[in-house]
N, C-alpha and C positions, 0 to 999 in steps of 0.2 A: 530545499532543492526541488527544482521542477522536473517532472517526469510524466511521460505519456506512453502508455503501452501500445498505441497505434492500432486500434481495433476497428478497421473499416468494415462496412457492409454488415451482413448478417453472421458472418464468422468472427467471433470476437477475439480470436488469437491465432489464426492460421494464415491470414492474409498478409502479404509484405507491407511495411509501412509506406512504401512509395505509392501504393494504390490509393488514388483518390475516390471518394464516395460522398454520399449525402451526409455522412459524419462531419466532413470537412467543410461543408456548406452551412451547417446548422450553427446557431449562436454557441459560442464556446464558453464552458464553465470550468472551474477547477474546484477540487476537493482540498480545503486547507487542513493541515495537520501541524500541531505545534508540540514540540518535544521540550520538556523542562530540563534545562542544563545549567545547574547552579555550579559556580566555580569550585565550591569546596566539596561537592559530592556529585559529579557528573555520572549518568547511568552507564551501565555496561553496554557495549555495542550490540551484542547478540540480543540482550533483553530489550533494548530499544527497538530492534528490528521486529522482534516477535510482538511486542506490545503495539507497535504501529499496524501491523497485519490484523491483530486482533481488534484494533479500533475501527479499522475500515469495515470489518465484518459486523461489529456491534452497531455501527450506524445503518449499514444495509438492512439489518434485521429489526431495527427499532420501529415501533408502531408509528412514529412520527415521519418515517420515511416511506411508509407503505399506505396503499389505498388513497384515503382522502387526508392523511395526516398533514400537519403543517409544513413538513419538509419535503413531502412527496413530490410536488411538482418541480422543485429545484433538483431533486435527484433524478427524475425522469429526463429533464432537460439535459443535465450532465451526462447521463448515460446514452443519450441519443447523439452526442457529439463525441469528440475524443475524450478519452478517459484520463484527464489530467489530475495529477496530485502535487501539491507543493508542500514540503516540509520546512518549517521555520523553527527557530530556537527562541526560548524565552527564559528569563530568571527573575526572581524577586518580584518587584511591582509589575514588571511586564507579564509575567505569568498570572499574577492575581487579576490584571485587566483581561487577560484572555479567558480566564475561568468565568469571568462575569458575563461573557457573551454566551448565546445559546449554542449548545454543543454537548459533548459526551467526554468525560475524562476517563481513560482506561489506564490502570496500573499494573506494572509487572513487578519483578523482584526488586528492581532498583529504578525503573523507568516509569515516568508519567507522560502520556501522550494524550492531548485533547484533539478530538476531530470535530469539525464543524460542518454543517450542511453547505452543499455546493454553492459558490458564488460566482458571478460573471468575471471574466478575466480582468476586466477593468473596474470591478465593483466590490474590491475587498473592504470590509470594515477597517476603519483607520487604525484601530488598536492591533490589528493583525498586519496591515500593510506595512507598518513601521518596524516590524520584527525583522531580524536578519535571516537570510537564507544560508549564508556562509558561516562557518564556525561550527558544524555539527560533526566534526571529527571526533570519534569516540573510540575506545579500546576495551578489549575484554581483559580484565585482571587475570583470568585463568582461561585456558582453552575450553571451549563448551564441550560437554559430555556428548557421547554419541547419541543421535536422535532415535527415538522409539520407532521401530519399524512398523508398528501397528497404529501409529498416529500420523496425522497430516504433517508433511514437511515442505517448506518452501525451500528449494535448492537454489543456491546462488552459482552463477557462472564462475569457475575458478580462474579464468583467463582475464577477467574484467577487475580493474581496481576502481572501486566506487567509494566516494564519501559516505559517512554513516547516513546523511540525509538522503542522498540518492538511492542507497540500499533500502532505506525505510520505505521510500515511495515504491520501489520495485517489489518489495515483499507485500505491500499493500496491494499492488496489481495482481500479483500471483494469487493471493488469498481471494480477491474479488473474482478472478476468472474461474477458480475452483468452485466458489459459491454459485456462480451462474450455471455451472455444469451439474451441480447436484440436484437430485430429486427432492421434493419438499420433505420427505421423511428423513433423508440424510441431513438436510439442512437443520432440522429440528433436533436431531440427535448431536449435531455439532454444537448447536447453540447451547444445549443442556450441559455440555462439558465446560462451557465458558470460552468456547472456541480455542480448546487446546490445540497447540501446533508448535512446531519447531522451525527455526531458520538456520540452515547450515550451508557451508560451502562445500560443493560436490568434489570428489576426486575426479581428475580428468577423464578417467575411463568411465566412470560412473555418469559424468556429465553427458558424454556421447550417447549412452544408452538412454538416459532420460529425454534428451531432445529428439530421439528417434522413437520414443515409446508411445506417442499419441496423447500424452498428458498435456495439460494446458501449458503453453510456452508464452512468455512476454517478449515481444520484440520491441525494443524502444524506438521512439521516433527520432532520437539523436539530437534534441534541443540543447542537451548539457552533458558534458563530460565524455560520453561514449559515441561511437559511430552510429548513423542511422541503420536500422535493422538488426542491431546486435541482440542476440538472445541473452537476456539478463537473468531470468528465474524460470524454473519449471515448478508448477504445483502438483505435489505428489500427494493426493488424498486417497486413502485406502479404498474408498468407494468408486474411484475412477480408475483403478488400476485395471 
């Protein structure tokens, strides 16, 4: 599922997506994520969302994405433009071909998500380009437990219905915006936990409080599923409260 948090200018999450900036004029890149969905054993929805968010953080903090690392230029070019993410699904031989490409596989309780260095919008590796975007609808066998109030939480808008693929991209956006806001000491502490986090849907009253709290808010560009400018997630990291 394609998604773009619309982060123009030097304010990565506060400006409306209708605002055009140098980000729109720059070459456009996308961060590919592939979720493994086997017919006989699909992952739980919440676990897939959390694993996708952790995968984005894992790539951002990987030494290959930093400094003079082999992925660093691609990551910089991607972050200088609009921050697009696309979630596709794979199974069987498709998944094995995806695993053979440079990237990082992050596992959850039931989910496996592989994240790849950013690629140009029209420059996808063929083994990823042929994967399907649709068909990422997932369910939770049981309602997720309440989130730990002392840990980072990516809160979903309760008024928006999103496919699992769309929600995975949005969770990744929220995690990335929190990462940008954190000082290095807090980034290190989060990394040492394995990027522990939860993704939960907020109650309506809580959602209104969150969007007015000053925490990072993702406003979607509206390319798929939802209206432009919709607030999709709020990144609630304890160090940002």
